ZAVO-909850 format. One line per 5 residues: number of its first residue (from 0); their letters; for each residue x, y, z of C-alpha. Coordinates in steps of 0.5 Angstrom, whole numbers, plus 2048, in hexadecimal, padded with zeros to 3 digits. Layout:
N
NUM	A	X,Y,Z ~ ...
END
This chain:
280
0	MIRQL	8DA,932,8E2 ~ 8DC,92C,8E6 ~ 8D7,92C,8EC ~ 8D8,924,8EE ~ 8DD,91F,8EF
5	RYVNS	8DC,918,8EE ~ 8E1,912,8F1 ~ 8DF,90B,8EE ~ 8E3,906,8F0 ~ 8E6,900,8EC
10	RGREI	8E0,8FC,8EE ~ 8DB,901,8EB ~ 8D9,904,8F2 ~ 8D8,90B,8F2 ~ 8D8,911,8F7
15	SFLAD	8D6,918,8F5 ~ 8D8,91F,8F8 ~ 8D4,925,8F6 ~ 8D7,92D,8F6 ~ 8D0,930,8F9
20	KGPLL	8CB,92A,8FB ~ 8CA,923,8FE ~ 8CD,920,904 ~ 8D4,91F,901 ~ 8D7,926,8FF
25	LGKTD	8DE,928,8FC ~ 8E2,92C,900 ~ 8E9,92F,8FE ~ 8ED,92B,8F9 ~ 8F3,92C,8F5
30	IFDME	8F2,926,8F0 ~ 8F1,92B,8EA ~ 8F8,92E,8EB ~ 8FD,92C,8E6 ~ 904,92B,8E8
35	RDYSA	90A,927,8E3 ~ 911,926,8E5 ~ 916,927,8DF ~ 91D,925,8DD ~ 922,929,8DA
40	IGGTI	929,929,8D7 ~ 92E,92F,8D7 ~ 928,934,8D9 ~ 923,931,8D4 ~ 91D,92E,8D5
45	VGFDA	91C,927,8D2 ~ 916,924,8D4 ~ 911,924,8DA ~ 90E,91E,8DE ~ 908,91E,8E2
50	GIREA	90B,918,8E7 ~ 906,916,8ED ~ 902,91C,8F0 ~ 8FE,91D,8F7 ~ 8F8,921,8F7
55	GLAVL	8F4,923,8FD ~ 8EC,923,8FC ~ 8E8,925,902 ~ 8E1,921,903 ~ 8DC,924,908
60	MREGD	8D6,920,90A ~ 8D0,924,90C ~ 8C9,921,90E ~ 8CC,91A,90D ~ 8CC,914,911
65	AELHD	8D0,90E,913 ~ 8CE,90A,90D ~ 8D1,90F,908 ~ 8D7,910,90D ~ 8D8,909,90C
70	RFVDV	8D7,908,905 ~ 8DC,90E,903 ~ 8E1,90A,907 ~ 8DF,904,903 ~ 8DF,906,8FC
75	ISYDL	8E6,90A,8FD ~ 8E9,904,901 ~ 8E8,8FF,8FC ~ 8ED,901,8F7 ~ 8F2,901,8FC
80	AVGRP	8F1,8FA,8FE ~ 8F1,8F7,8F7 ~ 8F7,8FB,8F5 ~ 8F3,8FE,8EF ~ 8F1,906,8ED
85	GRLWA	8EA,909,8ED ~ 8E8,90F,8E9 ~ 8E7,916,8EB ~ 8E2,919,8E6 ~ 8E1,920,8E5
90	GKCWL	8DC,922,8E0 ~ 8DE,91E,8DA ~ 8E5,91C,8DC ~ 8E8,917,8E1 ~ 8EE,916,8E5
95	RCWIS	8F1,910,8E6 ~ 8F3,910,8EE ~ 8F2,90D,8F5 ~ 8F0,911,8FB ~ 8F5,90E,8FF
100	GFELS	8F4,912,906 ~ 8F0,917,909 ~ 8F0,91B,910 ~ 8E9,91B,913 ~ 8E6,921,917
105	EWGYY	8E0,924,91A ~ 8DD,91D,91B ~ 8DC,91E,922 ~ 8D7,923,922 ~ 8D1,920,91E
110	DSMCT	8D0,919,91B ~ 8CE,91C,915 ~ 8D4,920,914 ~ 8DC,91F,913 ~ 8E1,921,90E
115	WDCTV	8E6,91D,90A ~ 8EC,920,908 ~ 8EE,91B,903 ~ 8F5,91A,8FF ~ 8F4,918,8F8
120	LTDRP	8FA,915,8F5 ~ 8FB,913,8EE ~ 901,910,8EA ~ 8FE,913,8E3 ~ 8FC,91A,8E4
125	AWVRE	8F8,91C,8DE ~ 8F0,91D,8DD ~ 8EE,918,8D8 ~ 8E8,91A,8D3 ~ 8E5,914,8CF
130	ETVTL	8E2,914,8C8 ~ 8DE,90E,8C5 ~ 8DE,90C,8BE ~ 8DA,906,8BC ~ 8DB,902,8B5
135	TARDD	8D5,8FE,8B3 ~ 8D6,8F7,8AF ~ 8D2,8F7,8A8 ~ 8CF,8F2,8A5 ~ 8CE,8F5,89E
140	LEIGG	8D5,8F4,89C ~ 8D9,8F0,898 ~ 8DF,8EE,89B ~ 8E5,8EC,897 ~ 8ED,8EB,898
145	LDYPH	8F2,8F1,897 ~ 8F9,8F1,896 ~ 8FD,8F6,89A ~ 904,8F9,897 ~ 907,8F6,89D
150	DYPHD	909,8EE,89F ~ 904,8ED,8A4 ~ 902,8E6,8A7 ~ 8FC,8E6,8A3 ~ 8F7,8EA,89F
155	YLYSA	8F2,8EE,8A2 ~ 8EB,8EF,8A1 ~ 8E8,8F5,89E ~ 8E2,8F8,89C ~ 8E1,8FF,899
160	GASVT	8DB,901,89D ~ 8DE,8FF,8A4 ~ 8E1,906,8A5 ~ 8DF,90C,8A9 ~ 8E2,913,8AB
165	LTNPY	8E5,912,8B2 ~ 8E6,919,8B6 ~ 8EB,91A,8BB ~ 8E8,920,8BE ~ 8EE,921,8C3
170	SLPAK	8F4,926,8C1 ~ 8F9,920,8C2 ~ 8FA,919,8C0 ~ 8F5,915,8C4 ~ 8F7,90E,8C7
175	CDIAV	8F1,909,8C6 ~ 8EE,903,8C8 ~ 8EB,8FE,8C3 ~ 8E5,8F9,8C4 ~ 8E4,8F4,8BF
180	AGPCR	8DE,8EF,8BF ~ 8DE,8E8,8BD ~ 8DE,8E4,8B9 ~ 8E4,8E6,8B4 ~ 8EB,8E4,8B2
185	HPYLI	8F1,8E8,8B3 ~ 8EC,8EF,8B4 ~ 8EF,8F5,8B1 ~ 8EE,8FD,8B1 ~ 8F1,902,8AD
190	VGANR	8F1,909,8AF ~ 8F5,90E,8AA ~ 8FC,90B,8A9 ~ 8FC,906,8AF ~ 8F9,8FF,8AF
195	YQVLE	8F7,8FC,8B6 ~ 8F7,8F4,8B6 ~ 8F7,8EE,8BA ~ 8F8,8E7,8B7 ~ 8F3,8E4,8BB
200	DVDAG	8ED,8E0,8BA ~ 8E7,8E3,8BE ~ 8E0,8DF,8BF ~ 8D9,8E1,8BF ~ 8D8,8E4,8C6
205	QLLLI	8DF,8E6,8C7 ~ 8E2,8ED,8C7 ~ 8E9,8EF,8C5 ~ 8EC,8F4,8C9 ~ 8F2,8F9,8C7
210	RGFGG	8F3,8FD,8CD ~ 8F8,902,8CA ~ 8F6,907,8CF ~ 8F8,903,8D5 ~ 8F4,906,8DA
215	DGKRD	8F6,901,8DF ~ 8FD,903,8DE ~ 8FF,8FE,8D9 ~ 8FD,8FC,8D2 ~ 8FA,8F6,8D0
220	IVVRH	8F6,8F2,8CB ~ 8F1,8ED,8CD ~ 8EC,8E8,8CB ~ 8E6,8E9,8D0 ~ 8E1,8E2,8D0
225	RDGTE	8DA,8E2,8D1 ~ 8DB,8E1,8D9 ~ 8DF,8E7,8D9 ~ 8E6,8E4,8DA ~ 8EB,8E7,8D6
230	RSVFA	8F1,8E3,8D2 ~ 8F7,8E7,8D0 ~ 8F9,8E7,8C9 ~ 8FE,8ED,8CA ~ 904,8EA,8C5
235	KGVRD	8FF,8E9,8BF ~ 8FE,8F0,8BE ~ 901,8F3,8B8 ~ 907,8F8,8B9 ~ 90B,8F9,8B3
240	PRNGA	90B,901,8B2 ~ 90F,901,8AC ~ 90A,8FE,8A8 ~ 904,902,8AB ~ 902,8FD,8B1
245	DVFAE	902,8FF,8B8 ~ 8FC,8FC,8BC ~ 8FE,901,8C2 ~ 8FE,907,8BD ~ 8FB,90E,8BF
250	IPPGK	8F6,911,8BB ~ 8F8,918,8B8 ~ 8F4,91E,8B9 ~ 8EE,920,8B4 ~ 8EB,91B,8AF
255	SVASW	8EE,915,8AC ~ 8EB,90F,8A8 ~ 8E9,909,8AC ~ 8E8,902,8A8 ~ 8E7,8FB,8AA
260	SGSYN	8E4,8F5,8A7 ~ 8DD,8F7,8A9 ~ 8DB,8F0,8AB ~ 8DC,8F1,8B3 ~ 8DA,8F7,8B8
265	IELKL	8E0,8FC,8BA ~ 8E0,901,8C0 ~ 8E5,906,8C1 ~ 8E6,90A,8C7 ~ 8EB,910,8C6
270	YEERT	8EE,913,8CC ~ 8F1,91A,8CE ~ 8F5,91B,8D4 ~ 8F5,922,8D6 ~ 8F8,926,8DC
275	SPCWA	8F1,929,8DE ~ 8EA,926,8DD ~ 8E5,929,8D8 ~ 8E1,92F,8DC ~ 8DC,930,8D6
END
C-alpha cells in the first residue's frame, strides 16, 4: 500500500508526507483519481486525451515548527520560480507536476501545526515507473566490420558476443532513455529489429544521452561533458524507420535481443506511463 508521498523539486530537495505518523501528514486527496477527455465522431469514441489536470492534496503539519513550515514552502515554491516541474513520488512511481498553490489554515492555533490545501498541477498526468538495464563493455571480444543489407553511411562494428536478452516487463511498448559512455565513435544499439544510433564521436569522460522519454517535456540528444555542461546533437540521431533505424523508437513488450559493438557501456531506462501508481 502507498503510505507516503514525496515531492522532490527540480533542484533535488525533498519533502515527505506520511499517512499515519510524522510531523507532516497526508490529508484528503484526489491525486489518485483518473479522468480522461474523449473525442468522438458520429457517436463513436475515437480517442482519449489526458490534457492538463488539477488535483487536490491536503498536507497537515502536526508537532512541527517554523523551520519545517518554511522548508515546505521553499521546496514547493522553487519549481514555480524557475519554471521547471518537480516529481511527486508514490511508491515506485512518480508524477511530473508542480504544486502551484495552497490555502493555509489552522496556523493561528499553535506554532507546531497548520494545514496546507495544495493544488497539484500537471500537463502530463501519468504515473511513471522505470526499469534500468546496464550493458557492460567486453574486453574479450574480437571486433570486426559487418556489412548490413541496407546502404548505411558506414559499416557497423559487430561482435557475436556483444548481445544480451533484453526484457521490457510492461504490457505496452516502452519509451526509453539511452546513455552511452565514451570513448566511442558513432555508437549504436540494436534492439530487436530497430537500430538506435547517433553519428557523433564521444570522448573519454563524456556521456551521450538519448532522451527518448522526454521526461521534461521534449526529446533530445546531448553530449554531456566532464564539467556537467551539455551540447545538443539532436540532428545527428539516425531516423530512418523504413530501414530499421529510429533513435527514439519504443521498445516492444516482452523479450528482445539487444546487441552492440561491446566496446562501450550502455545504460537503458525503460518507462511505463500508468493511470495509477503501483500499489504493490
